[in-house]
C-alpha positions as CSV (number, residue, x, y, z in Angstrom):
1,M,-290.4,72.2,20.9
2,R,-287.4,71.4,23.0
3,H,-289.6,68.8,25.0
4,A,-290.4,67.2,21.6
5,A,-286.9,67.1,20.5
6,D,-285.7,65.7,23.7
7,G,-288.3,63.1,23.9
8,G,-288.3,62.3,20.2
9,T,-291.8,62.9,19.8
10,D,-293.7,64.7,17.3
11,L,-294.7,68.6,17.6
12,P,-298.3,68.9,18.9
13,P,-301.0,70.1,16.4
14,L,-301.1,73.6,18.1
15,Y,-297.7,74.2,17.0
16,W,-298.5,73.6,13.3
17,R,-301.6,75.9,13.7
18,Y,-299.4,78.7,15.0
19,F,-296.9,78.1,12.4
20,R,-299.5,78.2,9.4
21,T,-300.8,81.3,11.0
22,W,-297.5,82.9,11.2
23,V,-296.7,82.0,7.5
24,A,-300.2,83.4,6.6
25,L,-299.6,86.6,8.1
26,G,-295.9,86.9,7.2
27,I,-296.5,86.7,3.5
28,P,-298.8,89.7,3.2
29,A,-296.4,91.8,5.6
30,F,-293.5,90.9,3.2
31,L,-295.3,91.9,0.3
32,A,-296.4,95.1,1.9
33,F,-292.7,95.7,2.7
34,V,-291.7,95.1,-1.0
35,A,-294.4,97.5,-2.1
36,I,-293.4,100.3,0.2
37,F,-289.7,99.6,-0.7
38,W,-290.6,100.0,-4.3
39,L,-292.7,103.2,-3.7
40,M,-289.6,104.8,-2.0
41,V,-287.5,103.8,-5.0
42,A,-289.5,104.2,-8.0
43,K,-291.3,107.5,-6.7
44,P,-294.4,107.2,-9.1
45,V,-295.9,110.5,-10.1
């Protein structure tokens, strides 16, 4: 990433693949965190 910034070039396609994977895994992880937090607060019977 620094090499692309220093050279003024585009980021490689592999970077964007990793970025999409990171987001695709991060969204369910965040929703799971919210669900666990809700279970702790609401304490459904």
